[in-house]
N, CA, C and O atoms as a Maestro MAE file, in Angstrom:
{
 s_m_m2io_version
 :::
 2.0.0
}

f_m_ct {
 s_m_title
 :::
 protein
 m_atom[308] {
  # First column is atom index #
  i_m_mmod_type
  r_m_x_coord
  r_m_y_coord
  r_m_z_coord
  i_m_residue_number
  s_m_chain_name
  s_m_pdb_residue_name
  s_m_pdb_atom_name
  i_m_atomic_number
  :::
  1 25 6.885 -17.647 1.843 1 A "UNK " " N  " 7
  2 3 6.300 -16.436 1.030 1 A "UNK " " CA " 6
  3 2 5.474 -16.690 -0.187 1 A "UNK " " C  " 6
  4 15 6.143 -16.966 -1.182 1 A "UNK " " O  " 8
  5 25 3.817 -16.657 -0.388 2 A "UNK " " N  " 7
  6 3 3.148 -16.824 -1.466 2 A "UNK " " CA " 6
  7 2 3.648 -15.809 -2.486 2 A "UNK " " C  " 6
  8 15 4.433 -14.921 -2.152 2 A "UNK " " O  " 8
  9 25 3.235 -15.930 -3.616 3 A "UNK " " N  " 7
  10 3 3.644 -15.430 -4.949 3 A "UNK " " CA " 6
  11 2 3.180 -13.644 -4.557 3 A "UNK " " C  " 6
  12 15 3.897 -12.644 -4.520 3 A "UNK " " O  " 8
  13 25 1.651 -13.814 -4.302 4 A "UNK " " N  " 7
  14 3 0.914 -12.693 -4.167 4 A "UNK " " CA " 6
  15 2 1.580 -11.857 -3.089 4 A "UNK " " C  " 6
  16 15 1.403 -10.640 -3.153 4 A "UNK " " O  " 8
  17 25 2.349 -12.369 -2.071 5 A "UNK " " N  " 7
  18 3 3.154 -11.693 -0.945 5 A "UNK " " CA " 6
  19 2 4.078 -11.045 -1.553 5 A "UNK " " C  " 6
  20 15 4.222 -9.824 -1.626 5 A "UNK " " O  " 8
  21 25 4.876 -12.093 -2.108 6 A "UNK " " N  " 7
  22 3 6.326 -11.464 -2.763 6 A "UNK " " CA " 6
  23 2 6.134 -10.298 -3.579 6 A "UNK " " C  " 6
  24 15 6.906 -9.351 -3.432 6 A "UNK " " O  " 8
  25 25 5.125 -10.238 -4.492 7 A "UNK " " N  " 7
  26 3 4.251 -9.245 -5.406 7 A "UNK " " CA " 6
  27 2 4.229 -7.992 -4.501 7 A "UNK " " C  " 6
  28 15 4.737 -6.913 -4.806 7 A "UNK " " O  " 8
  29 25 3.613 -8.252 -3.417 8 A "UNK " " N  " 7
  30 3 3.052 -7.191 -2.549 8 A "UNK " " CA " 6
  31 2 4.395 -6.352 -1.982 8 A "UNK " " C  " 6
  32 15 4.503 -5.127 -2.042 8 A "UNK " " O  " 8
  33 25 5.201 -7.091 -1.530 9 A "UNK " " N  " 7
  34 3 5.912 -6.823 -0.840 9 A "UNK " " CA " 6
  35 2 7.131 -5.851 -1.707 9 A "UNK " " C  " 6
  36 15 7.764 -5.016 -1.060 9 A "UNK " " O  " 8
  37 25 7.429 -6.059 -3.391 10 A "UNK " " N  " 7
  38 3 7.867 -5.418 -3.889 10 A "UNK " " CA " 6
  39 2 7.530 -4.383 -4.194 10 A "UNK " " C  " 6
  40 15 8.276 -3.411 -4.317 10 A "UNK " " O  " 8
  41 25 6.131 -4.405 -4.405 11 A "UNK " " N  " 7
  42 3 5.443 -3.172 -4.401 11 A "UNK " " CA " 6
  43 2 5.381 -1.815 -3.567 11 A "UNK " " C  " 6
  44 15 5.227 -0.630 -3.862 11 A "UNK " " O  " 8
  45 25 5.651 -2.840 -1.894 12 A "UNK " " N  " 7
  46 3 5.765 -1.848 -0.889 12 A "UNK " " CA " 6
  47 2 7.056 -1.186 -0.996 12 A "UNK " " C  " 6
  48 15 7.241 -0.023 -0.636 12 A "UNK " " O  " 8
  49 25 7.898 -1.903 -1.469 13 A "UNK " " N  " 7
  50 3 9.511 -1.435 -1.839 13 A "UNK " " CA " 6
  51 2 9.368 -0.322 -2.584 13 A "UNK " " C  " 6
  52 15 9.889 0.762 -2.320 13 A "UNK " " O  " 8
  53 25 8.623 -0.576 -3.575 14 A "UNK " " N  " 7
  54 3 8.951 0.404 -5.143 14 A "UNK " " CA " 6
  55 2 8.023 1.774 -4.419 14 A "UNK " " C  " 6
  56 15 8.380 2.928 -4.658 14 A "UNK " " O  " 8
  57 25 7.093 1.549 -3.732 15 A "UNK " " N  " 7
  58 3 6.262 2.911 -3.201 15 A "UNK " " CA " 6
  59 2 7.265 3.199 -2.118 15 A "UNK " " C  " 6
  60 15 7.585 4.388 -2.106 15 A "UNK " " O  " 8
  61 25 7.822 2.501 -1.256 16 A "UNK " " N  " 7
  62 3 9.042 3.349 -0.523 16 A "UNK " " CA " 6
  63 2 10.084 4.153 -0.713 16 A "UNK " " C  " 6
  64 15 10.515 5.086 -0.036 16 A "UNK " " O  " 8
  65 25 10.575 3.499 -2.103 17 A "UNK " " N  " 7
  66 3 11.662 4.014 -3.215 17 A "UNK " " CA " 6
  67 2 10.838 5.223 -3.317 17 A "UNK " " C  " 6
  68 15 11.346 6.161 -2.703 17 A "UNK " " O  " 8
  69 25 9.579 5.540 -3.973 18 A "UNK " " N  " 7
  70 3 9.500 6.513 -4.717 18 A "UNK " " CA " 6
  71 2 9.412 7.609 -3.557 18 A "UNK " " C  " 6
  72 15 10.034 8.662 -3.693 18 A "UNK " " O  " 8
  73 25 8.711 7.389 -2.522 19 A "UNK " " N  " 7
  74 3 8.428 8.147 -1.486 19 A "UNK " " CA " 6
  75 2 9.725 8.686 -1.179 19 A "UNK " " C  " 6
  76 15 9.775 9.914 -1.097 19 A "UNK " " O  " 8
  77 25 10.717 8.080 -1.003 20 A "UNK " " N  " 7
  78 3 12.362 8.655 -0.654 20 A "UNK " " CA " 6
  79 2 12.491 9.725 -1.815 20 A "UNK " " C  " 6
  80 15 12.894 10.848 -1.513 20 A "UNK " " O  " 8
  81 25 12.209 9.467 -2.962 21 A "UNK " " N  " 7
  82 3 12.828 10.417 -4.338 21 A "UNK " " CA " 6
  83 2 11.781 11.570 -4.099 21 A "UNK " " C  " 6
  84 15 12.288 12.684 -4.228 21 A "UNK " " O  " 8
  85 25 10.560 11.568 -3.808 22 A "UNK " " N  " 7
  86 3 9.644 12.119 -3.740 22 A "UNK " " CA " 6
  87 2 10.032 13.382 -2.638 22 A "UNK " " C  " 6
  88 15 10.010 14.596 -2.840 22 A "UNK " " O  " 8
  89 25 10.396 12.618 -1.388 23 A "UNK " " N  " 7
  90 3 10.772 13.458 -0.261 23 A "UNK " " CA " 6
  91 2 11.661 14.320 -0.525 23 A "UNK " " C  " 6
  92 15 11.625 15.430 0.005 23 A "UNK " " O  " 8
  93 25 12.857 13.876 -1.607 24 A "UNK " " N  " 7
  94 3 14.278 14.622 -1.706 24 A "UNK " " CA " 6
  95 2 13.790 15.645 -2.408 24 A "UNK " " C  " 6
  96 15 14.291 16.711 -2.051 24 A "UNK " " O  " 8
  97 25 12.783 15.762 -3.515 25 A "UNK " " N  " 7
  98 3 12.380 16.515 -4.266 25 A "UNK " " CA " 6
  99 2 11.518 17.785 -3.712 25 A "UNK " " C  " 6
  100 15 11.907 18.939 -3.895 25 A "UNK " " O  " 8
  101 25 10.343 17.477 -3.035 26 A "UNK " " N  " 7
  102 3 9.897 18.491 -2.121 26 A "UNK " " CA " 6
  103 2 10.600 18.965 -1.247 26 A "UNK " " C  " 6
  104 15 10.271 20.111 -0.942 26 A "UNK " " O  " 8
  105 25 11.577 18.492 -0.623 27 A "UNK " " N  " 7
  106 3 12.670 19.154 0.362 27 A "UNK " " CA " 6
  107 2 13.805 20.222 -0.255 27 A "UNK " " C  " 6
  108 15 14.462 21.158 0.200 27 A "UNK " " O  " 8
  109 25 13.672 19.597 -1.464 28 A "UNK " " N  " 7
  110 3 14.908 20.478 -2.141 28 A "UNK " " CA " 6
  111 2 14.127 21.815 -2.456 28 A "UNK " " C  " 6
  112 15 12.967 22.083 -2.765 28 A "UNK " " O  " 8
  113 25 15.615 22.737 -2.175 29 A "UNK " " N  " 7
  114 3 15.009 24.516 -2.371 29 A "UNK " " CA " 6
  115 2 15.445 24.644 -3.820 29 A "UNK " " C  " 6
  116 15 15.773 25.794 -4.108 29 A "UNK " " O  " 8
  117 25 15.518 23.903 -4.646 30 A "UNK " " N  " 7
  118 3 15.670 24.271 -6.319 30 A "UNK " " CA " 6
  119 2 14.640 23.985 -6.828 30 A "UNK " " C  " 6
  120 15 14.303 24.339 -7.957 30 A "UNK " " O  " 8
  121 25 13.877 23.182 -5.933 31 A "UNK " " N  " 7
  122 3 12.495 22.781 -6.803 31 A "UNK " " CA " 6
  123 2 11.573 23.577 -7.082 31 A "UNK " " C  " 6
  124 15 11.093 24.030 -6.042 31 A "UNK " " O  " 8
  125 25 10.986 24.054 -8.183 32 A "UNK " " N  " 7
  126 3 10.380 25.280 -8.613 32 A "UNK " " CA " 6
  127 2 8.991 25.058 -7.795 32 A "UNK " " C  " 6
  128 15 8.475 23.949 -7.659 32 A "UNK " " O  " 8
  129 25 8.415 26.369 -7.227 33 A "UNK " " N  " 7
  130 3 7.323 26.492 -6.887 33 A "UNK " " CA " 6
  131 2 6.466 25.696 -7.424 33 A "UNK " " C  " 6
  132 15 5.978 24.768 -6.779 33 A "UNK " " O  " 8
  133 25 6.185 25.917 -8.564 34 A "UNK " " N  " 7
  134 3 4.965 25.287 -10.061 34 A "UNK " " CA " 6
  135 2 5.113 23.914 -9.675 34 A "UNK " " C  " 6
  136 15 4.040 23.371 -9.939 34 A "UNK " " O  " 8
  137 25 5.921 23.072 -9.174 35 A "UNK " " N  " 7
  138 3 6.164 21.494 -9.235 35 A "UNK " " CA " 6
  139 2 5.720 21.107 -7.827 35 A "UNK " " C  " 6
  140 15 4.892 20.208 -7.678 35 A "UNK " " O  " 8
  141 25 6.405 21.954 -6.480 36 A "UNK " " N  " 7
  142 3 5.993 21.876 -5.509 36 A "UNK " " CA " 6
  143 2 4.936 21.158 -4.910 36 A "UNK " " C  " 6
  144 15 4.939 20.298 -4.029 36 A "UNK " " O  " 8
  145 25 3.703 21.876 -5.800 37 A "UNK " " N  " 7
  146 3 2.192 21.603 -5.382 37 A "UNK " " CA " 6
  147 2 1.936 20.220 -5.565 37 A "UNK " " C  " 6
  148 15 1.640 19.463 -4.640 37 A "UNK " " O  " 8
  149 25 2.038 19.916 -6.650 38 A "UNK " " N  " 7
  150 3 1.792 18.606 -7.466 38 A "UNK " " CA " 6
  151 2 2.691 17.253 -6.708 38 A "UNK " " C  " 6
  152 15 2.269 16.106 -6.558 38 A "UNK " " O  " 8
  153 25 3.758 17.684 -6.386 39 A "UNK " " N  " 7
  154 3 4.735 16.780 -5.921 39 A "UNK " " CA " 6
  155 2 4.801 16.324 -4.432 39 A "UNK " " C  " 6
  156 15 5.154 15.251 -3.944 39 A "UNK " " O  " 8
  157 25 4.311 17.573 -3.816 40 A "UNK " " N  " 7
  158 3 3.731 17.244 -2.403 40 A "UNK " " CA " 6
  159 2 2.176 16.431 -2.265 40 A "UNK " " C  " 6
  160 15 1.948 15.715 -1.291 40 A "UNK " " O  " 8
  161 25 1.443 16.585 -3.057 41 A "UNK " " N  " 7
  162 3 0.454 15.709 -3.647 41 A "UNK " " CA " 6
  163 2 0.561 14.310 -3.626 41 A "UNK " " C  " 6
  164 15 -0.106 13.542 -2.932 41 A "UNK " " O  " 8
  165 25 1.381 14.047 -4.376 42 A "UNK " " N  " 7
  166 3 1.862 12.428 -4.679 42 A "UNK " " CA " 6
  167 2 2.630 12.068 -3.748 42 A "UNK " " C  " 6
  168 15 2.818 10.885 -3.461 42 A "UNK " " O  " 8
  169 25 3.165 13.039 -3.166 43 A "UNK " " N  " 7
  170 3 4.269 12.470 -1.630 43 A "UNK " " CA " 6
  171 2 3.176 12.237 -0.781 43 A "UNK " " C  " 6
  172 15 3.408 11.286 -0.034 43 A "UNK " " O  " 8
  173 25 2.106 12.730 -0.619 44 A "UNK " " N  " 7
  174 3 1.263 12.036 0.380 44 A "UNK " " CA " 6
  175 2 0.005 11.046 -0.172 44 A "UNK " " C  " 6
  176 15 -0.640 10.401 0.653 44 A "UNK " " O  " 8
  177 25 -0.242 10.980 -1.328 45 A "UNK " " N  " 7
  178 3 -0.679 9.939 -1.887 45 A "UNK " " CA " 6
  179 2 0.109 8.591 -1.545 45 A "UNK " " C  " 6
  180 15 -0.315 7.594 -0.962 45 A "UNK " " O  " 8
  181 25 1.337 8.835 -2.056 46 A "UNK " " N  " 7
  182 3 2.322 7.513 -1.782 46 A "UNK " " CA " 6
  183 2 2.304 7.036 -0.151 46 A "UNK " " C  " 6
  184 15 2.042 5.931 0.324 46 A "UNK " " O  " 8
  185 25 2.619 8.084 0.402 47 A "UNK " " N  " 7
  186 3 2.474 7.681 1.755 47 A "UNK " " CA " 6
  187 2 1.550 7.172 2.655 47 A "UNK " " C  " 6
  188 15 1.721 6.488 3.665 47 A "UNK " " O  " 8
  189 25 0.075 7.812 1.894 48 A "UNK " " N  " 7
  190 3 -0.872 6.834 2.491 48 A "UNK " " CA " 6
  191 2 -1.271 5.500 2.298 48 A "UNK " " C  " 6
  192 15 -1.840 4.727 3.069 48 A "UNK " " O  " 8
  193 25 -0.721 5.299 0.679 49 A "UNK " " N  " 7
  194 3 -0.576 3.865 0.166 49 A "UNK " " CA " 6
  195 2 -0.014 2.944 1.013 49 A "UNK " " C  " 6
  196 15 -0.434 1.875 1.455 49 A "UNK " " O  " 8
  197 25 1.424 3.795 1.219 50 A "UNK " " N  " 7
  198 3 2.267 2.519 1.987 50 A "UNK " " CA " 6
  199 2 1.504 2.274 3.645 50 A "UNK " " C  " 6
  200 15 1.475 1.199 4.244 50 A "UNK " " O  " 8
  201 25 1.025 3.376 4.053 51 A "UNK " " N  " 7
  202 3 0.376 3.117 5.329 51 A "UNK " " CA " 6
  203 2 -1.137 1.894 5.604 51 A "UNK " " C  " 6
  204 15 -1.521 1.260 6.586 51 A "UNK " " O  " 8
  205 25 -1.538 2.000 4.469 52 A "UNK " " N  " 7
  206 3 -2.609 1.056 3.884 52 A "UNK " " CA " 6
  207 2 -1.932 -0.007 3.880 52 A "UNK " " C  " 6
  208 15 -1.962 -0.784 4.835 52 A "UNK " " O  " 8
  209 25 -1.192 -0.218 2.773 53 A "UNK " " N  " 7
  210 3 -0.744 -1.706 2.521 53 A "UNK " " CA " 6
  211 2 -0.140 -2.370 3.880 53 A "UNK " " C  " 6
  212 15 -0.383 -3.524 4.232 53 A "UNK " " O  " 8
  213 25 0.733 -1.403 4.620 54 A "UNK " " N  " 7
  214 3 1.054 -2.018 6.051 54 A "UNK " " CA " 6
  215 2 -0.104 -2.471 6.858 54 A "UNK " " C  " 6
  216 15 -0.476 -3.610 7.139 54 A "UNK " " O  " 8
  217 25 -0.452 -1.629 7.078 55 A "UNK " " N  " 7
  218 3 -1.964 -1.879 8.184 55 A "UNK " " CA " 6
  219 2 -2.804 -3.254 7.457 55 A "UNK " " C  " 6
  220 15 -3.367 -4.075 8.181 55 A "UNK " " O  " 8
  221 25 -2.803 -3.384 5.896 56 A "UNK " " N  " 7
  222 3 -3.324 -4.236 5.758 56 A "UNK " " CA " 6
  223 2 -2.476 -5.923 5.935 56 A "UNK " " C  " 6
  224 15 -3.080 -6.966 6.186 56 A "UNK " " O  " 8
  225 25 -0.993 -5.796 5.729 57 A "UNK " " N  " 7
  226 3 -0.521 -6.659 6.452 57 A "UNK " " CA " 6
  227 2 -0.558 -7.347 7.858 57 A "UNK " " C  " 6
  228 15 -0.304 -8.505 8.190 57 A "UNK " " O  " 8
  229 25 -1.079 -5.922 8.788 58 A "UNK " " N  " 7
  230 3 -1.036 -6.369 10.279 58 A "UNK " " CA " 6
  231 2 -2.362 -7.213 10.421 58 A "UNK " " C  " 6
  232 15 -2.414 -8.034 11.337 58 A "UNK " " O  " 8
  233 25 -3.543 -7.047 9.486 59 A "UNK " " N  " 7
  234 3 -5.089 -7.624 10.046 59 A "UNK " " CA " 6
  235 2 -5.150 -8.727 9.649 59 A "UNK " " C  " 6
  236 15 -4.943 -8.981 8.462 59 A "UNK " " O  " 8
  237 25 -5.452 -9.666 10.556 60 A "UNK " " N  " 7
  238 3 -5.715 -11.294 10.280 60 A "UNK " " CA " 6
  239 2 -6.782 -11.497 9.398 60 A "UNK " " C  " 6
  240 15 -7.889 -10.959 9.390 60 A "UNK " " O  " 8
  241 25 -6.177 -12.565 8.462 61 A "UNK " " N  " 7
  242 3 -6.951 -12.688 7.033 61 A "UNK " " CA " 6
  243 2 -8.376 -13.569 7.181 61 A "UNK " " C  " 6
  244 15 -9.403 -13.476 6.507 61 A "UNK " " O  " 8
  245 25 -8.019 -14.580 8.465 62 A "UNK " " N  " 7
  246 3 -9.180 -15.141 8.877 62 A "UNK " " CA " 6
  247 2 -10.315 -14.868 9.470 62 A "UNK " " C  " 6
  248 15 -10.001 -14.268 10.498 62 A "UNK " " O  " 8
  249 25 -11.496 -14.965 9.411 63 A "UNK " " N  " 7
  250 3 -12.672 -14.821 9.969 63 A "UNK " " CA " 6
  251 2 -12.703 -13.176 10.337 63 A "UNK " " C  " 6
  252 15 -12.996 -12.718 11.441 63 A "UNK " " O  " 8
  253 25 -12.326 -12.398 9.135 64 A "UNK " " N  " 7
  254 3 -12.911 -11.029 9.086 64 A "UNK " " CA " 6
  255 2 -13.908 -10.239 9.661 64 A "UNK " " C  " 6
  256 15 -13.883 -9.124 10.181 64 A "UNK " " O  " 8
  257 25 -14.848 -11.107 9.443 65 A "UNK " " N  " 7
  258 3 -16.503 -10.305 9.644 65 A "UNK " " CA " 6
  259 2 -16.928 -11.078 10.789 65 A "UNK " " C  " 6
  260 15 -17.826 -10.547 11.442 65 A "UNK " " O  " 8
  261 25 -16.530 -12.146 11.178 66 A "UNK " " N  " 7
  262 3 -16.977 -13.042 12.486 66 A "UNK " " CA " 6
  263 2 -17.674 -13.839 12.278 66 A "UNK " " C  " 6
  264 15 -18.352 -14.350 13.170 66 A "UNK " " O  " 8
  265 25 -17.736 -14.237 10.902 67 A "UNK " " N  " 7
  266 3 -18.932 -15.459 10.449 67 A "UNK " " CA " 6
  267 2 -17.581 -16.409 9.740 67 A "UNK " " C  " 6
  268 15 -16.494 -16.066 9.275 67 A "UNK " " O  " 8
  269 25 -18.210 -17.666 9.908 68 A "UNK " " N  " 7
  270 3 -17.416 -18.877 9.590 68 A "UNK " " CA " 6
  271 2 -18.357 -19.480 8.655 68 A "UNK " " C  " 6
  272 15 -19.574 -19.316 8.742 68 A "UNK " " O  " 8
  273 25 -17.704 -20.274 7.641 69 A "UNK " " N  " 7
  274 3 -18.164 -20.994 6.668 69 A "UNK " " CA " 6
  275 2 -18.887 -22.276 7.100 69 A "UNK " " C  " 6
  276 15 -18.473 -22.762 8.152 69 A "UNK " " O  " 8
  277 25 -19.870 -22.898 6.495 70 A "UNK " " N  " 7
  278 3 -20.505 -23.825 6.481 70 A "UNK " " CA " 6
  279 2 -19.653 -25.212 5.954 70 A "UNK " " C  " 6
  280 15 -18.697 -25.112 5.184 70 A "UNK " " O  " 8
  281 25 -20.131 -26.486 6.471 71 A "UNK " " N  " 7
  282 3 -19.538 -27.227 5.933 71 A "UNK " " CA " 6
  283 2 -19.732 -27.538 4.110 71 A "UNK " " C  " 6
  284 15 -20.914 -27.598 3.772 71 A "UNK " " O  " 8
  285 25 -18.984 -27.677 3.280 72 A "UNK " " N  " 7
  286 3 -19.407 -27.917 1.998 72 A "UNK " " CA " 6
  287 2 -19.843 -28.812 1.842 72 A "UNK " " C  " 6
  288 15 -19.209 -29.785 2.250 72 A "UNK " " O  " 8
  289 25 -21.484 -29.114 1.011 73 A "UNK " " N  " 7
  290 3 -22.312 -30.222 0.506 73 A "UNK " " CA " 6
  291 2 -22.487 -29.967 -0.831 73 A "UNK " " C  " 6
  292 15 -22.962 -28.853 -1.053 73 A "UNK " " O  " 8
  293 25 -22.218 -30.748 -1.936 74 A "UNK " " N  " 7
  294 3 -22.365 -30.731 -3.073 74 A "UNK " " CA " 6
  295 2 -24.027 -30.867 -3.516 74 A "UNK " " C  " 6
  296 15 -24.493 -30.139 -4.393 74 A "UNK " " O  " 8
  297 25 -24.839 -31.872 -2.809 75 A "UNK " " N  " 7
  298 3 -25.829 -31.836 -2.867 75 A "UNK " " CA " 6
  299 2 -26.729 -30.120 -3.031 75 A "UNK " " C  " 6
  300 15 -27.776 -29.882 -3.633 75 A "UNK " " O  " 8
  301 25 -26.015 -29.357 -2.402 76 A "UNK " " N  " 7
  302 3 -27.030 -28.414 -2.022 76 A "UNK " " CA " 6
  303 2 -27.035 -27.156 -3.272 76 A "UNK " " C  " 6
  304 15 -27.545 -26.038 -3.193 76 A "UNK " " O  " 8
  305 25 -26.210 -27.830 -4.536 77 A "UNK " " N  " 7
  306 3 -25.840 -26.659 -5.502 77 A "UNK " " CA " 6
  307 2 -27.405 -27.082 -6.521 77 A "UNK " " C  " 6
  308 15 -27.683 -26.427 -7.526 77 A "UNK " " O  " 8
  :::
 }
 m_bond[307] {
  # First column is bond index #
  i_m_from
  i_m_to
  i_m_order
  :::
  1 1 2 1
  2 2 3 1
  3 3 4 2
  4 3 5 1
  5 5 6 1
  6 6 7 1
  7 7 8 2
  8 7 9 1
  9 9 10 1
  10 10 11 1
  11 11 12 2
  12 11 13 1
  13 13 14 1
  14 14 15 1
  15 15 16 2
  16 15 17 1
  17 17 18 1
  18 18 19 1
  19 19 20 2
  20 19 21 1
  21 21 22 1
  22 22 23 1
  23 23 24 2
  24 23 25 1
  25 25 26 1
  26 26 27 1
  27 27 28 2
  28 27 29 1
  29 29 30 1
  30 30 31 1
  31 31 32 2
  32 31 33 1
  33 33 34 1
  34 34 35 1
  35 35 36 2
  36 35 37 1
  37 37 38 1
  38 38 39 1
  39 39 40 2
  40 39 41 1
  41 41 42 1
  42 42 43 1
  43 43 44 2
  44 43 45 1
  45 45 46 1
  46 46 47 1
  47 47 48 2
  48 47 49 1
  49 49 50 1
  50 50 51 1
  51 51 52 2
  52 51 53 1
  53 53 54 1
  54 54 55 1
  55 55 56 2
  56 55 57 1
  57 57 58 1
  58 58 59 1
  59 59 60 2
  60 59 61 1
  61 61 62 1
  62 62 63 1
  63 63 64 2
  64 63 65 1
  65 65 66 1
  66 66 67 1
  67 67 68 2
  68 67 69 1
  69 69 70 1
  70 70 71 1
  71 71 72 2
  72 71 73 1
  73 73 74 1
  74 74 75 1
  75 75 76 2
  76 75 77 1
  77 77 78 1
  78 78 79 1
  79 79 80 2
  80 79 81 1
  81 81 82 1
  82 82 83 1
  83 83 84 2
  84 83 85 1
  85 85 86 1
  86 86 87 1
  87 87 88 2
  88 87 89 1
  89 89 90 1
  90 90 91 1
  91 91 92 2
  92 91 93 1
  93 93 94 1
  94 94 95 1
  95 95 96 2
  96 95 97 1
  97 97 98 1
  98 98 99 1
  99 99 100 2
  100 99 101 1
  101 101 102 1
  102 102 103 1
  103 103 104 2
  104 103 105 1
  105 105 106 1
  106 106 107 1
  107 107 108 2
  108 107 109 1
  109 109 110 1
  110 110 111 1
  111 111 112 2
  112 111 113 1
  113 113 114 1
  114 114 115 1
  115 115 116 2
  116 115 117 1
  117 117 118 1
  118 118 119 1
  119 119 120 2
  120 119 121 1
  121 121 122 1
  122 122 123 1
  123 123 124 2
  124 123 125 1
  125 125 126 1
  126 126 127 1
  127 127 128 2
  128 127 129 1
  129 129 130 1
  130 130 131 1
  131 131 132 2
  132 131 133 1
  133 133 134 1
  134 134 135 1
  135 135 136 2
  136 135 137 1
  137 137 138 1
  138 138 139 1
  139 139 140 2
  140 139 141 1
  141 141 142 1
  142 142 143 1
  143 143 144 2
  144 143 145 1
  145 145 146 1
  146 146 147 1
  147 147 148 2
  148 147 149 1
  149 149 150 1
  150 150 151 1
  151 151 152 2
  152 151 153 1
  153 153 154 1
  154 154 155 1
  155 155 156 2
  156 155 157 1
  157 157 158 1
  158 158 159 1
  159 159 160 2
  160 159 161 1
  161 161 162 1
  162 162 163 1
  163 163 164 2
  164 163 165 1
  165 165 166 1
  166 166 167 1
  167 167 168 2
  168 167 169 1
  169 169 170 1
  170 170 171 1
  171 171 172 2
  172 171 173 1
  173 173 174 1
  174 174 175 1
  175 175 176 2
  176 175 177 1
  177 177 178 1
  178 178 179 1
  179 179 180 2
  180 179 181 1
  181 181 182 1
  182 182 183 1
  183 183 184 2
  184 183 185 1
  185 185 186 1
  186 186 187 1
  187 187 188 2
  188 187 189 1
  189 189 190 1
  190 190 191 1
  191 191 192 2
  192 191 193 1
  193 193 194 1
  194 194 195 1
  195 195 196 2
  196 195 197 1
  197 197 198 1
  198 198 199 1
  199 199 200 2
  200 199 201 1
  201 201 202 1
  202 202 203 1
  203 203 204 2
  204 203 205 1
  205 205 206 1
  206 206 207 1
  207 207 208 2
  208 207 209 1
  209 209 210 1
  210 210 211 1
  211 211 212 2
  212 211 213 1
  213 213 214 1
  214 214 215 1
  215 215 216 2
  216 215 217 1
  217 217 218 1
  218 218 219 1
  219 219 220 2
  220 219 221 1
  221 221 222 1
  222 222 223 1
  223 223 224 2
  224 223 225 1
  225 225 226 1
  226 226 227 1
  227 227 228 2
  228 227 229 1
  229 229 230 1
  230 230 231 1
  231 231 232 2
  232 231 233 1
  233 233 234 1
  234 234 235 1
  235 235 236 2
  236 235 237 1
  237 237 238 1
  238 238 239 1
  239 239 240 2
  240 239 241 1
  241 241 242 1
  242 242 243 1
  243 243 244 2
  244 243 245 1
  245 245 246 1
  246 246 247 1
  247 247 248 2
  248 247 249 1
  249 249 250 1
  250 250 251 1
  251 251 252 2
  252 251 253 1
  253 253 254 1
  254 254 255 1
  255 255 256 2
  256 255 257 1
  257 257 258 1
  258 258 259 1
  259 259 260 2
  260 259 261 1
  261 261 262 1
  262 262 263 1
  263 263 264 2
  264 263 265 1
  265 265 266 1
  266 266 267 1
  267 267 268 2
  268 267 269 1
  269 269 270 1
  270 270 271 1
  271 271 272 2
  272 271 273 1
  273 273 274 1
  274 274 275 1
  275 275 276 2
  276 275 277 1
  277 277 278 1
  278 278 279 1
  279 279 280 2
  280 279 281 1
  281 281 282 1
  282 282 283 1
  283 283 284 2
  284 283 285 1
  285 285 286 1
  286 286 287 1
  287 287 288 2
  288 287 289 1
  289 289 290 1
  290 290 291 1
  291 291 292 2
  292 291 293 1
  293 293 294 1
  294 294 295 1
  295 295 296 2
  296 295 297 1
  297 297 298 1
  298 298 299 1
  299 299 300 2
  300 299 301 1
  301 301 302 1
  302 302 303 1
  303 303 304 2
  304 303 305 1
  305 305 306 1
  306 306 307 1
  307 307 308 2
  :::
 }
}
């Protein structure tokens, strides 16, 4: 696993832990109505970010736009 993958994996795990904590607060009957709107918005944002990151992991990284690079020629520089 590359360093960037490890960092992204730990970031996704952090987001999942945040999502769990936010869910506890949003669905707790003791949460004040004043705080509920902000918590609900944040929960929605975190859930969307998790989905985007997980979808990006599934997308192949090579040839995303359908074009291929040509062979490198230093004389063209």
